[in-house]
N, C-alpha and C positions, 0 to 999 in steps of 0.2 A: 392629537398628535398623529402625523402621517407615518405609517409603517412601511418598511421596505426590506424585503429579504431576498432580493435577487443575488445569487451567489456570484462572487467576483470571478472573472475569467482570466486565465493565465496566458492566453495568446490573443493577439489583436483581432478585431473583427475586420474582415476584408470585403469590400465591394457590397453588392446587394442594395445599392441606394434606391433603385426603382422598387424593389420588393418592400423595403422599409417604408417608403412614401405611401405605397398602396395599403400596407397594413395599418399604418398610423391614420390614414384617411378613414379607414373603416372603423378603427377603434374610437375615433373621436366623433363618429356619427351617432347621434342619440338612438337611432333605430337599430344599430348593430350592438347587440348585447352578448352574443355568443359567436365568436369567430374561431374557426378551426383552420389551422395550417396543416394541410394534408399533403403527403408525398411519400415516396418510397424511402426505405431505410437508407441512411447515409447521405441523404440529400441536404441535410443541414437545417432541419426544422427546429430543433431545440435551440441551437445557437441563434437562429434568426428570431425566435420568440423571445429569447432573453434580451437581445439587443433592442427589439421593438419595445419590450416592457421597460427597459432602461430609458429609452427616449421618451416613451409615453409618460413615465414618472417625472422626467425633467420638465416636460411641457405642463403637466398637471400641477407641479409644485409652484409654477408661476401664476396659476389661475386662482379664481375666487374660491373654488371648492376642490382643494387638492384631494386626490384619491390614493389610498394606500395600495401598494402592489405586493402580492404574495406569490411566491413560486412553490408549486406543489409537485415534486417528482413522484411519478407513479410507476416507474419501471420495476421497482422491487416488490410491488404489491401483487400478490398472486390471488388473494381471495377478494371477491368483489365487495364484501362487507367491510373492507378496510379503507375504502375511499373516504368515508366520513371521518374516521380518526386521522387520516393523513391530512385532510384539509384543516381539521381542527388544530392539529399540531403546528401546521405552517402558520396559521393566523394567531397562534398563542392562546387557544381556547382549551381549558381544562374540562374534560367531560366527566360527569358524575357516573359512578359505577352503579350497575343494577337497573338503569333506566335506558330506554331507547336513545341512542346517540343522535339520530337524525333530527328529531325535533329540537334537541339542544343546539345543534349546529344552525338550523334554520332560524331559530330565535336569535342566536348571537349575530347572525349576518344581517338580520332585519334592521334597516336604518343605517347600515354601514355604507360608506362610499369607497369601494375598492375594486381592484382588478385581480382576479384569480388567474394565475398561469398554470394550467394543468398539463404536465408534460408526459407524453407517451400514453395515450388513452386507448390505443388500438385493442389491447387485450381485455378491456373492461367495458366494452360497448353495451353489454346487457344492462349495465347500471347507468347508462347515459340519461335515463329519466330523472336521476337526481339533479342534474344540471337544470332541467326545466323547473323543478320544484324550487331550487335556489333562486332562479331568475323571477319566478312568480312571487315568492315570499319576500325577496329583497330587491326592490325595484331600482336601487342605485348600485347594484353589483354588475360588473361586466366579467366575462369569462373568455380567456384566450387558451385554446387547447392546441396541442400538437398530436397528430395521429397519422398512422399509415392508412387509415380508412376514415371516410366521412362518418359523422355520428348519426346522420339522417334524422335530425330533429327539426321541427318546423321553425324554431327560432334560429337555426344555425345559418351563419354566413360562411361560405367556403372560400378559402384561398389556396390554390394549388401551387406548391413550391416546386420549381424546376431547377435544373442545374445552373451553375454560374455561367456568365457570358464568356465565350472563348472564340478565337478565330480558327479557321480551317487552313488558311494560307497566310503568308506574310502580309500584314495589312497594307492595302494600297490606297487608303482613303485618308491618310494623314494621322491615323492612330498608331501609336507605338505599341509594340507587343505587350508591354507592361500595362497599357491602359485597359486590358481585358482582365476582369476580376479573377477568372479561373487561373490565368497565368500568374498573377500576383500571389495568389494563395499557394500555388505550387512552388514558386520561387521562395516564399517565406519559409516553408517547411524544408525545402532543399537546402537553403542556406543555414538553417539551424543545424543541419547534420553535416554539411560541408560548406564552411564559410566562404571558400573561394569558388563556389559553384558559378559557372559562367553561362549566362543566358545566350550570348552570341554563339558559343561553341555548341550549345544544345538546342538551338532554336527549332529545328525541324522535329526533333524527338519530342520536345515539349508540346508542340502543336499536335503531334500524333497521340500523345497521352491524353491531352484535353479532349480530343475528339472521341477517343475510345471510351472514356468514362463519361462523356457527354457533360462535362462540367460538374460532375458530382463531387462535392467537397471531400467526402470520406475517401472516394477513389483517388483523388488528387493527393491527399495526405498519405495514404497507404503506398501509393506509387512512389512518392518522394523518398520513402525510407530506403530505397534501393540505390540512391545516387552515388553512394560510396563504392558500390560493387559493380554497377552496370551503367552504361551510357543510357541516356533517355530513349534513344532509338531501340536499344536492347530491351529496356523496360516495356516499351510499346509492343515489341514482338512477343514478349512473355504474356502480356495482357491478352493479346490475340489468341494465344494458345490456351488460356484458361484463367479463371479468376483467382487461383490459389496464390499467385504472386502478390495479390493485394492483401497483405497482412503485415502486422507489426508486432514487435516484442516489447514495446513500451509498457512499463509496469503500471503507469497511472492512467492508462486509457481503459475505459470500461470494457469488460470482456465482450460485450455484445458489439463493440466497435473495433475490436482488434483485427478483424478480418472481414472481407466482403462476404465470405462464405457464412460467417457467424450472423451477419446482418440478414442475409437472405434465408438462412435456416430458420431464423426467428419468424420471418414472414410466412415461410412454408408451413411451419407448425400451427399457424393460426388459421390455415385453410381446412375446410372439410375434405373428406375423402373425394367427393365429387369435384370440388374445386381444384384439388391437387391434380386429378386426372386431366381435367380440361387445361389447366395451366401448363402442364408439361407438354401436352400435345400442341399447344400454341407455339412452341419453340420451333416447329418445322417451317413456319412462315418466314419469309425474308422481305424486308422493306414494307411490312404491314400487311393487313388483310381486311376484307370487308366482313360485315356481320354474317352474310350468307356463307362465305368461305369458312368462317369460324364455326358456324353451326354444322356444316357438312364434314369438314376435316377433323375438327377437334371435339365434335359433339357438344358444342357450347351453346346452350339455350340462352336467350337474352338475359334471363335473370342471373345466370352464373357469370356471363360476360360482364354484366353491369356490376356484379359483386367484385370481380377482379379489378375493374376500373376503380371502384370505391376503395379498394385496398391498395391502390397505387402500384399494382403489379402490371397492369395493362393501361395504355394511354389511348385516348380517343381524340382525333383532331377535329377541326371545325367542319371538315367535309364528311365526317362520320366514319373515317377509316381508323382502324385500331393498329397498335404496334406495341412492342416491348422494348424497353431500354436494353441495349446490347448486353450489358453485364447480367441483367435479369434473364435475358434469353439464353445466355450461356448456362446459367444455373438450371433453368428449366430443361434445357437440352440434356444436361447430365441426368436429371431425374427420368427423362424419357428413355435415355440409353440404358438405364438400370431396369427398365421393363421392356425387354427386347420384343416380345410378342406385340405389345402395344405400339412400339416404335415401328415395327414392320407394317402393321395395319394402318397407322397414321400416315406414314409416307405413301402407302398405296392409295389412300383416300385423297391425300394432297395431290398426287399425280393425276388421279381420275378427275378431280375437280378442275384442275387447270387445263388438262387436255380437253375436257368438255367445254371449258371457257373458250379456248382457241377455236375449236370446231364450230361453236355457235356464232363466232364472229366472221366466218368465211363469206357468207352471203353479203354481209355489210361491206367487207373489204373489197368485194368485186363491184360494188355500186353505191347506192344511196347509203349514207351512214359510214362511209369510208374513213373520214377524218375522225369521227367519234370512236370508231372501233380501234384505230391506230392509237389514239390517246389512251383508251382503256388498256391496251396491251402495254403501252409505255408505263402505266402505273403498276402493272403486274409483272413486268418483265423479269424481276428477280425470282418470283415464284414460278413463272413459266420456265425459266432456265432450270430451276431445281426439278420441276416435274419432268421435263424432257430428259435430264440426266438420269433420273430414277427409271423412267421407262426404258431408256437405252441400257442401263446397267442390268436391269432385270430381263432384258430381251422381250419386252412387251410389244409384240408385233402390232396388235390392234390399236394400242395407244399411240404408237409411232405413226401409224397410218392416219389416225384421227387428228393428230396435232400438226401434221406435216404441211398442209396447204397454207394455213395461216402463219405458221412460223416462218416458212420460206418467204412469203409475201412481206412479212414484217422485216426480216433481215435484209431483203432486197430493197425495200422502200427506204429504210433508215440507213442504207449503205453499211451495214454491219457485216461485211463480207468475210472478214477473218474469223469472227465469232461463228458465223454461219457455217463456214467451211470446217471449222473444228467440231462443231456440233454434229454436222452430217457425217463427218469422217468417223466419229465414234460410233454412230449408228450403223454405218456401212460395215465397220469391222465386227461389231457385235452380231449383226444379222448375217454376215458372211459365215460366221461360226455356227449360229444356231438355226438359221433359216436361209440357206444359200440360194434357194430357188423361189423365194417368196416374192409376192407382189409388192410388199412393203419395201423390199430391197431395191426393186426396179424403180419405184417412185423416189426413194431417197437419192439414188444415183443421179437421177435427172436434176434434182435440186442441187446436189453437189456440183454437177457440171455447170450449173448457173453461177454458183459461187466462184468456181474456178475461172470462168469467163471474165467475171468482174475483177478478179485478181490478176488477169492476164496470164493465168496458168493454162495455156491453150492445150497442151498435151494431156493434162489431167482432165480438162473439160471434154475433149474429144473421146477419151477412153471411157469416161462416165456415160456419155450419151450412147456410145455403141453398146456397152454392156447393158444399160438400161433398156434400150429398145429390144434387145434379144429377150430379156425377161418379160417385158410388157406384152410382146407379141404372143407369148405362150398363153397369156390370160385373156387375149382379145380385149384388153383395156384400151379402147380407142381414144378416149379423152386423154388418158395419160400418155399414150403414144403421140397424140397431137401436141401435147405440151413439150415432150422431148424433141420432136421434130422442129417445133418453134424455136427452142433454144439452140438446137444444132444449126439451124439456118442462120441465127445470129452469129454463131461462131464462124460459119463458113465465109460470110462476107468480110468478117474481121481478118480471116486468113487469106484474103484476096481471092476468094473463090465464089464470086457473086452468082455465077450460073448454077453451081451446086446449091447455094443458099436459096435461090429462087425456086428451084425444083423442090427443096425440102419445105419451103413456106407454102407452096401450092398444095402439096400433099397434106400439110398441117391444116390448111383452110378447108380442104375437102372433108377431113375427118371431123373437124369442129362443126361444119355445116350438117353432116350426117347426124350428129348428136343434138343439134339445135342449141348448142352452147353459145349464146350471144357474146358473153365475155370473151370466150376463146376466139370467136369469129372476128371480133374487133381487134384482138391481139394479132391474129394471123394477117389481117388486112394491113395493120401497121407494119408488120415485118415485111410483107410483100412490097409495101411502099418504100421501105428502106432499100430493099434489094434493087428495085427499079431505079431508085435515085443513084445508087452506086453504079448502075449500068448506064447512067446518063439518059434514062428514059423518063424525062421529067413529067410529061403529061400523065403517063400511067402512074407514076409515083404520087402525083397530086390527087388523082382520082381515088387511089387506094386509101390514102391518108385522110381525105375528106370523108370517105365512107366510114372509116374507122372512127373519126371524130363524131360524126352524126350518130352512130350506133352507141358510142360511149356517152354522149349527151343524153340520149334516150334512156339509158340504163343508169345514169348517175355516176359513171366511173370517172372521177376526176383524175385519177392516176393515168388512165389511158388517154384522156384529153390532153393533159399537160405533155405527155411523151410525144404524142402525134403532132401537136402544135409546134414543138421544137424542131421536128424534122421538116414540117411544112415551111417553117421559117427558112431553112436551108434551101428548100426548093425555090422559094420566092427570091432568095438571094441570087441563085444561079440564073434566074430569069431577069435579074436587074430591078426587081420590085422591092427596093430597100425599105421604103416606108412601111409597106405591108409586112415585110419580113420582121421589121422591128416590132410592129404591133403584135404579131404572132408570138415573138419571143417574150415580150412583156406579159402577155396573157399566160403563157406557159410558166413564166417565173412566178406570177401572182398565185396561180393554182398550186404550184409546187411548194411555195412557202406556206400556203394555207394548210395543206394536208401533210406537210413534212416529207415530201418526195425528194429525198436528199440527192440521189444520183442525177436527177434532172436539173437541179439548180445550176451546177457549173455549165451544163450544156445550154441552158436558157441564157445565162449570162454571156456565153460565147456568141450565141445567135444575135443577141442585142448588140454586143460589142462590134461584131463584124458589120452589121447594118448601120450602126451609128458611125463607124469609121468611114464607110462609103458615102454617108450623108454629110460628111465633113464635120461631124461632132466628135472631135478628137479627144477632148477631156472625158466626155461620157464614155467613149469607147475604152479609154485606158482604165477608167474606174471599173467597168463591167469585166474587162479582160483580167484585171488583177483579181477581182472577186472570183472569177471562174478558176483561175490557177490556184488561188488560196484554198478554195473548197476542194478542188481535186487533190491537193496535197493533204488536206485534213482527212479526206476519205481514203486516201492512198489508192485512187483509181488510176493506174498507170496509163491506160489508153486516153483518159481525159487530160492527164498532164501533158502527154505528147501532143494532143490536139490543141490545147491552149498555147503551148510553146510554138506550135506551127503558125498560129495566128500572129503571135509576136514576131515570128520570122518574116511573115508577109509585111508587117508594118515596117520592120527595119529595112527590108529591101525597097519598099516604097520611099522611105526617107533617106535612102542612100547609105545606110549603115551596113554595107555588104559584108565586111569582114566579121562584124559581130553576128550577122545572120549565118555565116558559114560555121562559126564556132558552135552555134545552137544546132545547126543542121547536122553537124558531125555527131552530136549527142543523140538526136532524135531519129534520123533517117533509118538507121539499121536496128533501132530498138524493137524488140519483139512485140511491144504493145502498140506500135505505130501502124494504124490502119490507113493513114493518109500517105502511104509511101509513094503513090503516083505524084501527089502534089509536092512532097518534099524532094523527090527526084528532079522534078521540073525546076524547083528553086535552086538546087545544086547546079544544074546545067546553066541556069541564068547567071549564077554567081561566078562560075568558071569563065563565062564569056566576058564578065565585067572586070574581075580582078586580075592583076598581073599574076603569073604562075607562082612567083615567090611569096607574094602576099597571100595567095590562096592557100598554099601549103603551110605557111605560118599560122593562119587562122585554123586550119585543120588540126595542127599540132596543139594549139591552145585548147581546141574543143575536146581533144582526146584526154586532156587532163581533167575534164569535167565528167560528172555523172548526171543522171536526170534530176536528182534532188538538188544538186548544186546549181544546175542551170536554172531550175525553177526559182530557187531562192534568190539567185543573183538578179533575175528579172524583176522579182517583187521588190527587192531592194532598190532597183533602178526606177521603177514606175509607180510603186504603191504610194509613196509620199506625195508625189506630184498629183496623182489621181485624187487623193484625199484633200489636198490643198485646193485643187480646182473645184471640188464639190462644195467648198466652204467659202468661195470668193464673193458670194452675193451679199455678205454682211449679215445674214441671219444666223442659222445654226445655233451654237451654244450661247451666243451673245444674248439670246432671249431667255436664257435660263438663269435664275438667281444663283443656283448652285450647279455649275457645269458637271457633266458626266466625266468620270475618270477614264483613263485609257482602258482599264479592265472592264468598266461598265459599258464602254462603247464596243469593246470586243464581244461581250456577251449579248449586247443589243443586236449586233450584226448576225450572230448565230441564232438568236431568236427569230430574226427576220428570215433566216434561211430555213426555218421550220424545225430546228432541233429542239427536242424536249430538254428539260432540266438535267435529266440523267445523261443524255448524250452530250450536252454542253460540258457537264462535269467530266465525262470521259475524254472529250476532245481537248480540254484545257488542263487535264490532270488535277482537278479540284474535287473536293468533297461535295456531295449533293447539297448539303445544308449551306455550304458556302455560296454555291450558285444561287440558291433561294434567297440568301441574305443580300447578295449583290443585286438580284432582280428586284427585291423590295426597295432597295436604295434607289435603283433606277426609276421604279414606278413613282417613288416619292418626289424625285427631282423633276420628273416629267409631268407630275400632277395627274396620274392615271391610276387605274385599279386592275388592269388586265393586260394580257399580251396584245390583244387586238388594239386596244386604246393606245398602248405604247408605240405600236408600229405606225398608227395613224399620226400620232403626235410627232414621232421621229421624222416621218416623211415631210410633215409641215415645216420642220426645222432644218430640213435637208441633211439630216444625220445619216440617212441611208441613200 
């Protein structure tokens, strides 16, 4: 007779179909006799094991050799010697008193065909050897265990239980929100408490809750208990503040599951003193950490780190990077805060590690290894931000100095100007208080001037350079003086002072040559090339830029090559060499995309667009010009927005749309960020000569009702659809895909092509990082590729880019 003692469940089982399929595949494999479902507390291991056992029993009942299924709850067992009686009781075995119970159990199980479900084994790991004995003595017995920690037995097959599937944004791929199992589970519990609970009214809040608890079933259930008192958005805000909101007063929920704190406290108590110390220190990391970082910052030897992974408190991804579930990290952070001396030391070591990390990448960022170094910083940027903020808050002058070069380069390359300006402003204010005459302050001021320039905050930029140079001259720091002069020259020609810019650039070049800094020499040559270009001295500009490119090629500085090629393209345009100008623009674009040089992307697109337009390639020109304007808006680089609009103005004048050109000129010509004032002034004069006075004044009046953002978006609305349609008229593109890319996937594909990291795409589109990764994987699947590089190659083959 087949036995079955799986306890009935009072709530429906939701989702997890993929998990169940995987578990049942293993259970029905003759080679798998011990399967452990491992995962953190609250992740749903017990419920999943019970449902798997029920389905397993149903399948077995239809077979030739049905197998009995027995559930053995171990949570209430505190003494390890109680495992045998607990199993015996579950299978209905009466043990004789006065004799060793284990041989009795082994004898009784011998010859039996059954599945033992041993629930909550994590506190009894020292007795795991009993399971090996059972499997050895009873060859037709299978065991399914749930545990927060792997049993580490040779026979063990391990299945890691993760959170339920959830979206990060409103699904755009045909899936309804309810199709996600985490959402369905939350809705079930919410509607038990509040029958009229509305998914539509709480959509965004539900998404936030699912994301914050990362699909953890217990977290979803506990969060749902607040729906009568709080909106879902308010519940999400409370979760962000701390884990104590995740609790319930339900009487028939086991005490260990009545709050997230109770769940995590149980895991905490199972750790040794050493493991507790390491675990709490790991809470300082953001967005994961490497093994080396864990060892230095948290004092985590490999054995301890591995033990925390086994205990489901730390996760390790396929790339070997570690992280903590956010709720677990919050709990660990509380434990660290309770040990203030340890917290101070841990934060100091975290700062030291990532400052050294940045400093060690500086030589790579200047030359060979540039792309790789930028990608490494991408992966660690959350930790880098934390380290910088700590150094600033503590007034750590040495650490600020050490981190500054690479951090500025990263912010500049990735066009994170607002973030950079805020970071450097905090440092300036702190150093002005504690070290007002320091070299570090002079260096930070120069970088802040650079951020101000990119944000078209010209007064701020000039003030920073002037103050910086005064400080640097005290210390005879010629390389830093050269850098400040370089950036000041850049500002001068932006302010229509090319003579001053040329003088500053020459002085900069002289200082860099004295120090033998080839990276700086190439930059100074590039800057001189721009100054000569603005002064219409095209031959000199070409010479300077070609020398800069040659030096950068020699030293592997792709950043410098891409930047110089874009200006060279403009030089060739003025000489009427449009084919060569287009070639240079395309090369600059390819390099910029490859290394993620964001600010150069719109300029390269502009160079290609202008050349293509002069070559009669109107559709291609529109496509590149729209891309230039879109990127300039994304990065909020005002000067580039005005420049792109100026190119549109030229197109409109050429095509006889003079009134529309005047509207745009009214917005652009006097804008502080417009450095092409000579050109826009000439266009205004031309328009006045063509339009009747009343039409001209009417166009000016319409233009005054626009701002720069409105003008840019109106142009995109007018031209972008046409450009995209033109790019797809050859009959290829998505028609060759079995499953076409969605609009969102195409949007992300274009940002990937522009060199943005997943984190930057998430920031640009206001998405969660995991959502971007999900869309990227969907895109890879549809394109039949496995990497970004392959995706871009395939996309270009299909004319998607």
